[in-house]
C-alpha positions as CSV (number, residue, x, y, z in Angstrom):
1,X,-74.1,75.6,-3.9
2,X,-75.8,77.4,-1.1
3,X,-73.9,76.9,2.2
4,X,-75.4,76.5,5.6
5,X,-73.3,79.4,6.9
6,X,-74.9,81.7,4.3
7,X,-78.4,80.8,5.5
8,X,-77.3,81.5,9.1
9,X,-75.9,84.9,8.1
10,X,-79.2,85.7,6.3
11,X,-81.1,84.6,9.4
12,X,-79.1,86.9,11.7
13,X,-79.9,89.8,9.4
14,X,-83.6,88.9,9.4
15,X,-83.7,88.6,13.2
16,X,-82.0,92.0,13.6
17,X,-84.6,93.6,11.3
18,X,-87.6,91.6,12.4
19,X,-89.2,94.3,14.5
20,X,-88.9,96.8,11.6
21,X,-90.2,94.3,9.1
22,X,-93.2,93.5,11.3
23,X,-94.1,97.1,11.8
24,X,-93.9,97.7,8.0
25,X,-95.7,94.3,7.3
26,X,-93.0,93.3,4.7
27,X,-89.5,92.1,4.8
28,X,-86.8,94.8,5.0
29,X,-85.3,95.6,1.6
30,X,-81.8,94.4,2.9
31,X,-83.2,91.0,3.6
32,X,-85.0,90.7,0.3
33,X,-81.8,91.7,-1.5
34,X,-79.7,89.1,0.3
35,X,-82.3,86.4,-0.5
36,X,-81.9,87.4,-4.2
37,X,-78.1,87.5,-4.0
38,X,-78.0,83.9,-2.5
39,X,-80.3,82.7,-5.3
40,X,-82.9,81.4,-2.8
41,X,-85.8,82.4,-5.1
42,X,-84.2,80.2,-7.8
43,X,-84.1,76.9,-5.9
44,X,-86.8,75.3,-8.0
45,X,-86.4,77.0,-11.3
46,X,-85.3,74.5,-13.9
47,X,-81.6,74.5,-14.8
48,X,-82.5,75.3,-18.4
49,X,-83.6,78.8,-17.3
50,X,-80.6,79.3,-15.0
51,X,-82.2,77.9,-11.9
52,X,-80.8,75.5,-9.3
53,X,-83.4,72.8,-9.6
54,X,-82.7,71.6,-6.1
55,X,-83.8,68.2,-5.0
56,X,-86.8,68.0,-2.6
57,X,-85.0,67.0,0.7
58,X,-82.3,69.6,0.3
59,X,-84.8,72.4,-0.5
60,X,-86.9,71.4,2.6
61,X,-83.8,71.8,4.8
62,X,-83.2,75.3,3.4
63,X,-86.9,76.2,4.1
64,X,-86.6,74.9,7.6
65,X,-83.3,76.7,8.3
66,X,-84.7,80.0,7.0
67,X,-87.8,79.6,9.2
68,X,-85.7,78.6,12.2
69,X,-84.2,82.1,12.0
70,X,-87.5,83.9,11.3
71,X,-91.0,82.7,10.3
72,X,-91.6,85.4,7.7
73,X,-88.2,84.8,6.2
74,X,-88.8,81.1,5.9
75,X,-92.2,81.7,4.4
76,X,-90.9,84.2,1.9
77,X,-88.1,81.9,0.8
78,X,-90.4,78.9,0.5
79,X,-93.1,80.7,-1.5
80,X,-90.7,82.6,-3.7
81,X,-88.8,79.4,-4.5
82,X,-92.0,77.4,-5.0
83,X,-93.0,79.7,-7.9
84,X,-90.1,78.4,-9.8
85,X,-92.0,75.2,-10.4
86,X,-94.2,77.0,-12.9
87,X,-91.4,77.3,-15.4
88,X,-91.6,73.6,-16.0
89,X,-95.3,73.9,-17.2
90,X,-95.1,77.1,-19.3
91,X,-94.2,77.2,-23.0
92,X,-90.5,77.8,-23.4
93,X,-91.0,81.3,-24.7
94,X,-93.2,82.4,-21.8
95,X,-91.0,80.6,-19.3
96,X,-87.9,82.3,-20.6
97,X,-89.4,85.7,-20.4
98,X,-90.5,85.2,-16.8
99,X,-87.7,83.1,-15.3
100,X,-84.7,84.2,-17.4
101,X,-84.4,87.4,-15.3
102,X,-81.7,87.2,-12.6
103,X,-84.0,88.2,-9.8
104,X,-87.2,86.5,-11.0
105,X,-89.7,85.8,-8.2
106,X,-93.4,84.9,-8.3
107,X,-96.2,86.1,-6.1
108,X,-99.7,84.9,-6.6
109,X,-102.8,82.9,-5.6
110,X,-104.1,79.4,-6.2
111,X,-107.7,80.2,-5.6
112,X,-109.6,80.6,-8.9
113,X,-111.0,84.1,-8.2
114,X,-110.6,85.4,-11.7
115,X,-112.3,84.9,-15.1
116,X,-110.2,84.3,-18.3
117,X,-112.3,84.8,-21.4
118,X,-110.8,83.0,-24.4
119,X,-109.9,85.3,-27.3
120,X,-107.6,85.0,-30.3
121,X,-104.1,84.2,-29.1
122,X,-104.9,84.0,-25.4
123,X,-107.3,85.3,-22.8
124,X,-108.7,88.5,-21.4
125,X,-108.6,88.3,-17.6
126,X,-110.4,90.1,-14.8
127,X,-110.2,89.2,-11.1
128,X,-109.0,89.9,-7.6
129,X,-107.0,87.4,-5.5
130,X,-105.8,87.3,-1.9
131,X,-102.7,86.4,0.0
132,X,-100.0,87.1,-2.7
133,X,-97.0,86.7,-0.4
134,X,-94.0,88.8,-1.5
135,X,-96.2,91.1,-3.6
136,X,-94.0,94.2,-3.2
137,X,-90.9,92.6,-4.8
138,X,-92.5,90.2,-7.2
139,X,-91.3,90.3,-10.8
140,X,-94.4,88.3,-12.0
141,X,-97.8,87.6,-10.6
142,X,-99.7,84.3,-11.2
143,X,-103.3,83.5,-10.5
144,X,-105.8,80.8,-11.2
145,X,-108.9,81.7,-13.3
146,X,-112.0,80.0,-14.5
147,X,-111.7,79.8,-18.3
148,X,-114.8,81.1,-20.1
149,X,-116.0,81.3,-23.7
150,X,-118.7,83.7,-24.6
151,X,-119.0,84.4,-20.9
152,X,-119.8,80.8,-19.9
153,X,-117.4,78.5,-18.1
154,X,-115.5,76.1,-20.3
155,X,-115.8,72.5,-19.0
156,X,-112.7,70.5,-18.1
157,X,-112.1,66.8,-18.8
158,X,-114.3,65.8,-15.9
159,X,-117.1,68.3,-16.6
160,X,-116.0,70.7,-13.9
161,X,-115.1,74.3,-14.9
162,X,-111.7,74.5,-16.6
163,X,-109.1,76.3,-14.4
164,X,-105.8,77.7,-15.7
165,X,-103.2,79.9,-14.2
166,X,-102.3,83.2,-15.8
167,X,-99.1,85.1,-15.5
168,X,-99.0,89.0,-15.3
169,X,-96.3,91.6,-15.3
170,X,-96.3,93.9,-12.3
171,X,-97.3,96.8,-14.5
172,X,-100.6,95.0,-15.3
173,X,-101.4,94.4,-11.6
174,X,-102.8,96.6,-8.9
175,X,-101.6,95.6,-5.4
176,X,-104.1,96.3,-2.7
177,X,-102.5,96.7,0.8
178,X,-104.7,94.4,2.9
179,X,-102.2,92.3,4.9
180,X,-102.5,93.2,8.6
181,X,-102.1,89.9,10.4
182,X,-101.0,88.9,13.9
183,X,-98.5,86.3,12.6
184,X,-96.3,86.1,9.5
185,X,-96.6,89.9,9.5
186,X,-93.6,90.5,7.3
187,X,-94.7,88.3,4.4
188,X,-96.6,91.2,2.7
189,X,-99.3,88.8,1.6
190,X,-101.5,91.4,0.0
191,X,-104.4,91.2,-2.4
192,X,-104.0,92.1,-6.1
193,X,-106.3,92.6,-9.0
194,X,-106.3,92.9,-12.8
195,X,-109.0,94.3,-15.0
196,X,-109.5,93.2,-18.6
197,X,-105.8,92.3,-19.1
198,X,-104.7,90.3,-22.1
199,X,-102.6,87.2,-21.3
200,X,-101.1,85.4,-24.3
201,X,-101.5,81.6,-24.4
202,X,-97.7,81.2,-23.7
203,X,-98.3,82.7,-20.3
204,X,-101.1,80.3,-19.3
205,X,-100.5,76.9,-17.6
206,X,-101.9,74.4,-15.1
207,X,-99.7,72.5,-12.6
208,X,-102.6,70.0,-12.2
209,X,-103.6,69.1,-15.7
210,X,-100.6,70.0,-18.0
211,X,-97.7,67.6,-18.5
212,X,-94.5,69.2,-17.4
213,X,-92.3,70.2,-20.3
214,X,-89.1,69.8,-18.2
215,X,-87.9,66.2,-17.6
216,X,-86.4,66.9,-14.2
217,X,-87.6,64.5,-11.4
218,X,-88.7,67.5,-9.2
219,X,-91.5,68.3,-11.7
220,X,-92.8,64.8,-11.8
221,X,-94.0,65.2,-8.2
222,X,-97.6,66.2,-7.7
223,X,-98.1,69.9,-6.9
224,X,-99.9,69.0,-3.7
225,X,-96.8,67.2,-2.4
226,X,-94.6,70.2,-3.3
227,X,-97.0,72.4,-1.3
228,X,-97.7,70.3,1.8
229,X,-94.1,69.3,2.6
230,X,-92.6,72.8,2.2
231,X,-95.3,74.3,4.4
232,X,-94.6,71.6,7.0
233,X,-90.8,72.3,6.8
234,X,-91.4,76.0,7.5
235,X,-93.5,74.9,10.5
236,X,-90.7,72.7,11.9
237,X,-88.3,75.6,11.6
238,X,-90.6,78.0,13.4
239,X,-91.3,75.5,16.1
240,X,-87.5,75.0,16.7
241,X,-87.2,78.8,17.0
242,X,-90.0,78.9,19.5
243,X,-88.5,76.2,21.6
244,X,-85.1,77.9,21.8
245,X,-86.7,81.3,22.6
246,X,-88.9,79.7,25.3
247,X,-85.8,78.0,26.8
248,X,-84.0,81.3,27.0
249,X,-87.1,83.0,28.5
250,X,-87.6,80.2,31.0
251,X,-84.1,80.5,32.3
252,X,-84.4,84.2,33.1
253,X,-88.1,84.8,34.0
254,X,-89.3,84.3,37.5
255,X,-92.0,81.7,38.1
256,X,-94.5,81.0,40.8
257,X,-92.0,79.6,43.2
258,X,-90.1,82.0,45.4
259,X,-86.6,82.9,44.0
260,X,-87.1,80.3,41.2
261,X,-87.2,80.7,37.4
262,X,-89.8,79.1,35.1
263,X,-87.1,76.6,34.1
264,X,-87.0,75.3,37.7
265,X,-90.7,74.5,37.8
266,X,-91.5,70.8,37.3
267,X,-94.6,71.6,35.2
268,X,-92.6,73.7,32.9
269,X,-89.9,71.1,32.6
270,X,-92.3,68.4,31.7
271,X,-94.2,70.5,29.2
272,X,-91.0,71.6,27.5
273,X,-89.7,68.0,27.2
274,X,-93.0,67.0,25.6
275,X,-92.8,69.9,23.2
276,X,-89.2,69.1,22.3
277,X,-90.1,65.5,21.6
278,X,-93.0,66.5,19.3
279,X,-90.6,68.8,17.4
280,X,-88.1,66.0,17.0
281,X,-90.8,63.6,15.9
282,X,-92.2,66.0,13.4
283,X,-88.8,66.7,11.9
284,X,-88.0,63.0,11.6
285,X,-91.3,62.2,10.0
286,X,-91.0,65.0,7.5
287,X,-87.5,63.8,6.6
288,X,-88.7,60.3,6.0
289,X,-91.7,61.3,3.9
290,X,-89.6,63.7,1.8
291,X,-86.9,61.0,1.2
292,X,-89.5,58.5,0.1
293,X,-91.2,61.0,-2.2
294,X,-87.9,62.0,-3.8
295,X,-86.9,58.4,-4.3
296,X,-90.2,57.8,-6.2
297,X,-89.5,60.8,-8.4
298,X,-86.0,59.9,-9.2
299,X,-86.9,56.3,-10.2
300,X,-89.8,57.5,-12.3
301,X,-92.5,55.8,-10.2
302,X,-95.7,57.7,-9.6
303,X,-96.8,58.0,-6.0
304,X,-99.9,55.9,-5.3
305,X,-103.1,57.4,-4.0
306,X,-102.4,55.7,-0.7
307,X,-98.9,57.3,-0.5
308,X,-100.4,60.7,-1.4
309,X,-102.9,60.3,1.4
310,X,-100.1,59.4,3.8
311,X,-98.2,62.6,2.8
312,X,-101.3,64.7,3.4
313,X,-102.0,63.1,6.8
314,X,-98.4,63.4,7.9
315,X,-98.2,67.1,6.9
316,X,-101.4,67.9,8.8
317,X,-100.3,65.9,11.8
318,X,-96.9,67.5,11.9
319,X,-98.2,71.1,11.8
320,X,-101.1,70.6,14.2
321,X,-98.8,68.8,16.7
322,X,-96.2,71.5,16.5
323,X,-98.9,74.2,17.0
324,X,-100.3,72.4,20.0
325,X,-96.9,72.0,21.5
326,X,-95.9,75.6,21.1
327,X,-99.2,76.9,22.3
328,X,-98.8,74.7,25.4
329,X,-95.5,76.5,26.1
330,X,-97.2,79.9,25.5
331,X,-99.7,79.1,28.2
332,X,-96.8,78.9,30.7
333,X,-95.0,82.1,29.5
334,X,-97.4,84.6,31.0
335,X,-97.9,88.0,29.4
336,X,-94.5,87.6,27.6
337,X,-96.3,85.4,25.0
338,X,-98.4,88.5,24.0
339,X,-95.6,91.0,23.6
340,X,-95.3,92.4,20.1
341,X,-91.5,92.5,20.1
342,X,-90.7,89.3,22.0
343,X,-88.9,86.6,20.0
344,X,-90.9,83.7,21.5
345,X,-94.2,85.5,21.1
346,X,-93.4,86.3,17.4
347,X,-92.7,82.6,16.8
348,X,-96.0,81.6,18.4
349,X,-97.9,84.0,16.2
350,X,-96.1,82.9,13.1
351,X,-96.9,79.2,13.8
352,X,-100.5,80.0,14.4
353,X,-100.7,81.9,11.1
354,X,-99.0,79.1,9.2
355,X,-101.4,76.6,10.7
356,X,-104.3,78.4,9.0
357,X,-102.9,77.6,5.5
358,X,-105.3,75.5,3.5
359,X,-102.5,73.0,2.5
360,X,-102.2,71.8,6.1
361,X,-105.8,72.2,7.2
362,X,-107.3,69.3,9.3
363,X,-110.2,69.3,6.8
364,X,-107.9,67.3,4.4
365,X,-107.7,64.4,6.9
366,X,-111.2,63.2,5.9
367,X,-110.3,62.6,2.3
368,X,-106.8,61.2,3.3
369,X,-108.5,58.9,5.8
370,X,-110.9,57.6,3.1
371,X,-108.0,56.7,0.9
372,X,-106.1,55.0,3.7
373,X,-109.3,53.1,4.6
374,X,-109.9,52.3,0.9
375,X,-113.5,53.5,1.1
376,X,-115.3,55.9,-1.3
């Protein structure tokens, strides 16, 4: 079992190397190697393939703890571990090839920016995808594609184009170094592309339409839940880091009052208290939602549409509230909040970058609200 002290030790290493990782736009090799040694990329791989198959609440705590140390570290652990879910949807032969490796880790994209032409025994795939976090150290790449036959999209059960994910070996993939962001710099979320690559049927799957082949309760949860809650957990960790870094800054930086620090200014104290309360509230809400979701999975009860809407709304609310709270503190930090190597400034940038992820976009609140209101 992974111990909290091991996550803390990894976090210290990531913080020590954060400036180097940011400049290189990818985690330092020593950090990646330690993640592998601790088995953090195997948290959600089924036990049948040598994974840990960790329960949802426990995994979220690990994601939060890693992100509390460093935003890029938390994101890398969360994304790398999340790819383990795919093993439950692949044919055993394909899953064994991909996840049976000791250091298996997935990088990929959920946007269907590829075409997979049906051929005998599988598909011929061409496409280019964005934001494949962890691309430099991935052992497998996955990407969603529109399935075609004779060049025309194959309809799914509802008439929409059929979308399936394809798994590629690194030798079949060209990584395109495009990642140059202000936040989450060390995640190495580069583009990648393939051209006319054959993918056997055993390496094709869908987390949305396929029935999981593994009976574990983790794999009964909808993929949306297993995306929204982990992203939110990373946001909580980054926000906690930001609050701690701001507190240290406020105690040493001179403010507007003569001979007084920022921490002695009433406005700063009030804003910090509000930000702290928001972080505590978001953390408690996430814990409650995760516990309720896991209970439904372990009892074999499917989450209702209303419950799914609540999870979406809570995730968006948590992340947007944390972002607003941390940006409020940034407005009081002066030019320090813009410094490349400042710890607080890095956390601010990381949280802003995370907030742009589609899984926690405020655009989802409209559909969630419609479900909660029980209207079309």
